[in-house]
C-alpha positions, 0 to 999 in steps of 0.5 A: 758787236751792236751797241747803242746810245740815246740821245736828246735835243731841240730838234731830231738833228740836233740830237743826232749830232749829240750822239755823234759828237759823243760818240766821235764818229760820222754819220755814215757809221751809224743807224738812227731810230727817232724814239720821240719827236720834238714838241715846241708847246706854247709859253714853255708849256708842254715842250719835249725834246726830240730823242734818238736811239743810235746804234753803232758797231763796236770792235769784239774783244781780241782772242787769247793768245794760243800756246805755241806747238814748243810749249804743248810738246815739251817733254818732262825731264824723266827722274834720274834712278838711284844706282846701287852700292858699288854699281857704276852709273851710266846717265841716260842720254838728254832727249832731243827736243825739235823747237820750231824754227824762229819767227822770221825777224820784222823788217824796218819800217821803211822796207815795210811802207815801200813793200807791197801789203801780202794778201791775208790767209785765211785762218785755219783752226786746230781740226784743219777745217778752213773758216774762210774770211769773215763776211762783211756786215751790210747795214740795212740803211744806205749810207749817205754821202754827207751828213744831214744839215739841221733844218733852218728854223721856220719863220714865226708867225705873228697874229694880229687884228686886222685894224688898225692898218698902220700898226699892223704894217709895223710888224710886217718883216722878212722874217715875219709873217702877220696872220688874222685873228682867227682860229687855226692849227699850229704844229699839235696846237689849236689857237681860238681868240675872243674880243676883250674889254680894252681901249686898243683892241685887244684879244684873249687867247686859248691854246688846246693841245692833247686835251689840256686848255691854256687861257690867256686874258690878254689886257681886259676889263670884266667881260661876260664873253671872256667868262664864256672863253675861260671856262674849264681852262686847266690854266687861266694866265689872268691881267692882274694889274691893279689892286682891288681899290685902284679898279674902276669900271673903266680901267683897262686891267683886272684887279687880282681879286677880279682874276680869282673870281673869274677863275672861281666862276670859270671851274678853271684848275689854276690861276697865274697872275701876270702883268703885275705892275712894279708899283703894287706889292706883288704879295698883296696882290697874290693874297688878294687873289687867294682870298677868292681862289685859293690856287692862285700863283704868281707868274715868274719870269723863266718858270714853266708850268705844266697842264 
């Protein structure tokens, strides 16, 4: 009898491993169908685990034991006739019942272990037809000699400006690949960049996937090019490092009110305030942004937003 379960994991291999551990079976005893491929998303947005369907063979339920021939053929005891008054009664002879021969007593465990196992005889139904041995079920997929090992995660890529070169060299290492800031595709996500106003060269980044747009301003002051870059963002993650009274034209950050204005003027759907300075009251910054853009929220570490 075939049964199946579904399991999820960060990767397809981890989902398969979770199912095998739940079933306490090895990889050769099951067949696997991938239902959903994993999506890593970006900053926790759009992430989706892998989902697989694992089919396995479960033992059939044992049939109920049939009645023995002795139980089926045992005759009923005839009723004794009542004798007439004064008549002599002769008891009828007891019917003879031929019982089947007693089954052979099992041999001791030591004897069974030493003796070779006798070949199993094919079962025979009541009508005398020989059903023959049950054909072995073959899996449509070839069995693998060893369980598949999870693939090693890909080396991370860091996108950074070409200059200054001395800072860029600090990012290089055996497990880090530094790429220039240009439009590129990572998995199912398209990444594009826009330089912004900041004392140190800084870029805003846009991530597009399945028709949704996430825009992160990075550290910046007001910039017309940034407004064009943020147009119609589904989720705008903005640098709200200052309250309105502390902001100047030379500030390296936006104020919370300017973040609200940026979201409103670019027709963004949602606004998340980030880069919050602990010297300033976060609730006051949120109120300042909501006066301009009511859908503003505070970014919270560990939370996820779906777009």
